[in-house]
C-alpha positions as CSV (number, residue, x, y, z in Angstrom):
1,M,7.6,-14.0,-16.9
2,A,4.9,-16.2,-15.4
3,R,1.6,-16.3,-17.2
4,L,-1.1,-14.6,-15.1
5,L,-4.6,-15.6,-16.2
6,I,-6.7,-13.3,-14.1
7,G,-5.9,-9.9,-15.2
8,S,-3.0,-7.6,-14.4
9,L,-0.6,-8.0,-11.5
10,L,-2.0,-5.1,-9.7
11,V,-5.6,-6.2,-10.1
12,C,-4.7,-9.7,-9.0
13,G,-2.9,-8.6,-5.9
14,V,-0.1,-11.1,-6.5
15,Q,3.2,-9.9,-8.0
16,S,5.6,-12.0,-10.0
17,A,8.6,-10.7,-11.7
18,H,11.5,-12.3,-13.5
19,A,14.8,-11.9,-11.7
20,T,16.4,-8.9,-13.4
21,Q,17.6,-7.9,-10.0
22,T,17.9,-9.6,-6.6
23,C,14.6,-11.1,-5.6
24,G,13.4,-10.0,-2.2
25,K,15.8,-7.1,-2.0
26,H,13.3,-5.6,0.5
27,G,11.0,-7.7,2.6
28,V,10.2,-11.4,2.1
29,A,9.9,-13.1,-1.3
30,I,9.8,-16.6,-2.8
31,Q,11.8,-17.3,-5.9
32,V,11.1,-20.3,-8.1
33,L,14.5,-21.7,-9.2
34,G,13.0,-24.7,-10.9
35,S,9.4,-24.8,-12.2
36,G,9.6,-28.1,-14.1
37,G,9.5,-31.8,-13.4
38,P,11.8,-34.7,-14.3
39,E,11.5,-34.2,-18.1
40,L,14.4,-32.6,-20.0
41,Q,12.0,-31.6,-22.8
42,D,10.1,-29.1,-20.7
43,K,13.0,-26.7,-21.0
44,R,12.8,-25.9,-17.2
45,A,14.9,-26.7,-14.2
46,S,13.5,-29.3,-11.9
47,S,11.9,-28.4,-8.6
48,S,13.7,-25.9,-6.3
49,Y,12.7,-22.7,-4.4
50,L,14.4,-20.0,-2.4
51,V,13.0,-17.9,0.4
52,W,14.5,-14.4,0.5
53,Q,14.5,-11.8,3.2
54,D,15.9,-8.3,2.6
55,G,18.2,-9.5,-0.2
56,R,19.5,-12.5,1.7
57,A,18.6,-16.1,0.8
58,R,17.4,-17.8,4.0
59,V,16.0,-21.2,3.0
60,L,16.4,-23.5,0.0
61,I,13.6,-26.0,-0.7
62,D,14.7,-28.9,-3.0
63,A,17.5,-29.0,-5.5
64,G,16.4,-30.7,-8.7
65,G,18.4,-30.8,-11.9
66,G,19.3,-27.4,-13.3
67,S,18.6,-25.6,-10.0
68,A,22.2,-25.0,-9.2
69,L,22.5,-22.9,-12.4
70,R,19.3,-21.1,-11.6
71,L,20.6,-20.4,-8.1
72,G,23.7,-18.9,-9.5
73,Q,21.6,-16.7,-11.8
74,S,19.5,-15.6,-8.8
75,T,22.6,-14.0,-7.2
76,A,21.9,-16.0,-3.9
77,Q,24.8,-16.8,-1.6
78,L,24.7,-20.4,-0.3
79,S,26.9,-19.3,2.6
80,Q,23.9,-17.2,3.9
81,L,21.4,-20.1,4.0
82,D,19.8,-21.0,7.3
83,A,18.5,-24.4,6.1
84,V,18.0,-26.7,3.2
85,L,14.7,-28.6,3.0
86,F,13.8,-31.7,0.9
87,T,10.2,-32.5,0.2
88,H,11.4,-36.0,-1.0
89,L,14.4,-37.6,-2.6
90,H,13.4,-38.3,-6.1
91,A,16.1,-37.1,-8.6
92,D,14.1,-34.2,-9.9
93,H,14.1,-32.8,-6.3
94,S,17.6,-33.6,-5.2
95,S,20.1,-34.3,-8.0
96,D,21.8,-30.9,-7.9
97,F,22.6,-31.1,-4.2
98,P,26.2,-32.2,-4.7
99,A,26.8,-29.3,-7.0
100,L,25.6,-26.9,-4.3
101,I,27.9,-28.5,-1.7
102,K,30.8,-28.3,-4.0
103,S,30.1,-24.6,-4.6
104,L,29.9,-24.0,-0.8
105,W,33.6,-25.1,-0.6
106,F,34.5,-21.9,-2.5
107,E,32.1,-19.6,-0.6
108,G,33.8,-20.0,2.7
109,R,30.7,-20.8,4.9
110,E,31.6,-20.4,8.6
111,R,28.7,-22.1,10.3
112,P,26.8,-25.4,10.2
113,L,24.1,-25.9,7.6
114,P,21.0,-27.7,8.8
115,V,19.5,-30.1,6.2
116,F,16.0,-31.5,6.7
117,G,14.1,-34.2,4.8
118,P,12.0,-37.3,5.1
119,A,12.9,-40.5,6.9
120,G,13.2,-43.5,4.7
121,N,11.4,-46.8,4.0
122,E,12.1,-49.9,2.0
123,L,12.0,-47.9,-1.3
124,M,13.9,-44.8,-0.4
125,P,16.8,-43.9,1.9
126,S,16.3,-41.5,4.7
127,T,17.8,-38.0,4.2
128,S,20.7,-38.8,6.4
129,E,21.4,-42.0,4.4
130,F,21.1,-40.1,1.2
131,V,23.6,-37.5,2.3
132,S,26.0,-40.1,3.7
133,A,25.8,-42.0,0.3
134,L,26.9,-38.8,-1.3
135,F,29.5,-37.5,1.0
136,G,30.3,-40.2,3.5
137,K,33.8,-41.8,3.7
138,R,32.6,-44.4,1.1
139,G,30.2,-42.1,-0.7
140,A,30.0,-41.3,-4.3
141,Y,31.5,-37.9,-3.7
142,R,33.7,-39.0,-0.8
143,Y,36.3,-36.3,-1.8
144,L,33.7,-33.8,-0.3
145,N,33.6,-35.7,3.0
146,D,34.7,-32.6,4.9
147,A,31.1,-31.4,4.5
148,L,30.3,-34.1,7.1
149,V,33.6,-34.3,9.0
150,P,35.2,-30.9,8.7
151,P,38.8,-30.0,9.8
152,R,38.9,-29.0,13.4
153,Q,39.5,-25.3,12.5
154,R,36.3,-25.0,10.6
155,D,32.7,-24.8,12.0
156,Y,30.9,-25.5,8.7
157,R,29.4,-28.9,8.3
158,L,26.1,-30.4,7.2
159,Q,23.7,-31.1,10.1
160,V,21.2,-33.6,8.7
161,H,17.9,-34.3,10.3
162,D,15.3,-37.0,9.3
163,V,11.7,-36.0,9.7
164,A,9.4,-38.9,10.5
165,A,7.4,-39.9,7.4
166,D,4.2,-40.2,9.5
167,A,4.8,-36.8,11.2
168,A,2.0,-34.5,12.2
169,V,2.7,-30.8,11.7
170,T,6.1,-30.5,13.3
171,T,8.2,-27.3,13.8
172,V,11.8,-28.5,13.0
173,L,13.6,-25.1,13.1
174,R,13.4,-21.8,14.8
175,S,16.0,-19.1,14.1
176,G,15.1,-15.5,15.0
177,D,12.0,-14.6,13.0
178,L,12.2,-17.8,11.0
179,A,10.1,-20.9,11.8
180,V,10.1,-24.0,9.6
181,S,7.4,-26.7,9.9
182,A,6.8,-30.0,8.1
183,A,3.9,-32.4,7.6
184,R,3.7,-35.8,5.9
185,V,2.0,-36.0,2.5
186,V,1.1,-38.9,0.2
187,H,3.3,-39.3,-2.9
188,G,2.4,-42.9,-3.6
189,P,4.8,-45.1,-1.5
190,I,7.5,-42.5,-1.4
191,P,8.2,-40.7,2.0
192,A,7.3,-37.1,1.3
193,L,6.8,-33.9,3.2
194,A,5.1,-30.6,2.7
195,W,6.8,-27.5,4.2
196,R,5.5,-24.3,5.8
197,I,7.8,-21.3,6.4
198,E,6.9,-18.4,8.6
199,I,9.3,-15.4,8.4
200,D,8.9,-11.9,9.5
201,G,5.1,-12.3,9.8
202,A,4.7,-13.7,6.2
203,T,3.9,-17.4,5.5
204,V,4.4,-19.7,2.5
205,A,3.7,-23.4,2.1
206,F,5.1,-25.8,-0.5
207,S,3.1,-28.9,-1.3
208,G,5.9,-30.8,-2.9
209,D,4.8,-33.8,-5.0
210,T,1.6,-35.2,-3.5
211,S,-1.8,-36.7,-4.4
212,G,-3.3,-34.1,-2.1
213,E,-4.0,-36.6,0.7
214,G,-2.5,-36.4,4.2
215,K,-4.6,-35.6,7.2
216,H,-2.2,-32.9,8.4
217,L,-1.8,-31.0,5.1
218,P,-4.8,-28.7,5.7
219,E,-3.3,-27.6,9.0
220,L,0.0,-26.9,7.4
221,L,-1.6,-24.8,4.7
222,A,-3.9,-22.8,6.9
223,D,-4.0,-19.0,6.1
224,V,-0.8,-18.9,4.1
225,D,0.1,-15.8,2.1
226,L,1.3,-18.1,-0.8
227,F,0.6,-21.7,-1.5
228,V,3.1,-23.2,-4.0
229,A,1.4,-26.3,-5.4
230,H,2.7,-28.8,-8.0
231,N,0.7,-28.9,-11.2
232,A,2.1,-32.2,-12.5
233,I,-1.1,-33.8,-13.9
234,P,-4.2,-32.6,-15.7
235,E,-7.8,-33.1,-14.5
236,G,-9.0,-36.7,-15.1
237,A,-5.6,-38.4,-14.7
238,T,-5.7,-41.9,-13.4
239,G,-3.5,-44.7,-12.3
240,V,0.0,-44.3,-11.0
241,E,0.2,-40.6,-11.9
242,R,-2.9,-39.9,-9.9
243,R,-1.6,-41.8,-6.9
244,L,1.5,-39.6,-7.0
245,H,0.1,-36.2,-7.9
246,M,-3.0,-34.0,-7.4
247,P,-5.2,-32.7,-10.2
248,P,-6.2,-29.0,-10.5
249,S,-9.5,-29.7,-8.7
250,V,-7.7,-30.9,-5.6
251,I,-5.3,-28.0,-5.8
252,G,-8.2,-25.6,-5.9
253,Q,-10.0,-27.2,-3.0
254,L,-6.9,-27.2,-0.8
255,A,-6.2,-23.5,-1.6
256,H,-9.9,-22.6,-0.8
257,N,-10.0,-24.6,2.4
258,A,-6.7,-23.1,3.5
259,R,-7.9,-19.5,2.8
260,A,-4.6,-19.1,0.9
261,Q,-4.1,-15.5,-0.2
262,S,-2.5,-16.5,-3.5
263,L,-1.6,-19.7,-5.4
264,A,1.5,-20.4,-7.5
265,L,1.6,-23.5,-9.7
266,S,4.9,-25.2,-10.3
267,H,6.4,-28.6,-11.3
268,R,4.9,-28.0,-14.7
269,M,5.3,-31.0,-17.0
270,L,4.6,-31.8,-20.6
271,R,1.2,-33.3,-19.7
272,T,0.1,-30.0,-18.1
273,L,2.0,-27.4,-20.2
274,G,-0.4,-26.0,-22.8
275,K,-3.4,-26.9,-20.7
276,E,-3.4,-23.8,-18.5
277,D,-6.9,-22.7,-19.5
278,A,-8.4,-26.0,-18.5
279,T,-6.3,-26.1,-15.4
280,L,-7.4,-22.7,-14.3
281,S,-11.1,-23.5,-15.1
282,E,-11.0,-26.4,-12.6
283,I,-9.2,-24.4,-10.0
284,R,-11.7,-21.5,-10.3
285,K,-14.6,-23.8,-9.5
286,R,-13.2,-24.0,-6.0
287,Y,-10.7,-21.1,-5.5
288,A,-11.1,-17.5,-6.5
289,G,-7.7,-16.1,-5.4
290,P,-4.8,-14.9,-7.5
291,T,-3.3,-17.8,-9.4
292,T,0.0,-17.9,-11.3
293,F,1.6,-20.5,-13.6
294,S,5.2,-20.0,-12.5
295,D,8.4,-20.1,-14.6
296,D,12.1,-20.5,-13.6
297,L,13.4,-17.5,-11.7
298,D,9.9,-15.9,-11.1
299,C,9.8,-13.9,-7.8
300,F,6.8,-13.6,-5.6
301,P,7.0,-10.9,-2.9
302,L,5.0,-11.6,0.2
303,P,2.9,-9.1,2.1
304,D,4.7,-7.1,4.9
305,R,2.8,-8.2,8.0
306,T,5.0,-6.2,10.4
307,R,3.4,-2.9,9.8
């Protein structure tokens, strides 16, 4: 169960529950599959999230180590997904992707699966290069090549899209009541994206790993029901870790400026675990809304905006 530091769930107005039953069985909900970072010692799966609607998993965001197991525990069906989104391609955000694609072979998906992620640079492959390096004819998992070049009688295949690393807020997918938008964020020299998902009137944004810079990030976050931010460093961090990640004060300021209805902290690492009181104190100087330190499999129902 996530640790709530501002009173009871009902008082806070944000509800988080461990997955004892299907998350989002009714309405829209966000499930944290992986709440940790790259360290094995944090005893958490690495970054990954699911967007649920009426008991159906609609969107997967990132697929870090351990997230495939958590996805199985969540009861989600990969065959139902409308899209997979990558914030960036560091291993703690992408390493379980092959396991998911292998599982799909057994689930009998009948339609293409869109995959979106950042374009590349001299340090990192583009998302299309990454997927090709895994499943292409000369890829590491070339025996799964039919995910890219399926037999003629099957419609399922991965449809991979690179989102420009310098992109303004860009809507990359519309499907019924689902809209998915991306914006570039700064994660040192690594191409990285933040994501916003609007579904059935509810909105959620995922910062991914970022220093908090990026001129389009405030627009992406504006008026979200839930802001999922990565709490990877403590206040006062300097050097490389500060160029890669945002401290609590920046998280709080972004949430305040965005008028976010609630805030969930994830990507919790050894350098921030155990510092929740200090983290919350810094956030509270700027943001007064409900704030949760998330754990694996926590579920966050979003408000029903259709009534």
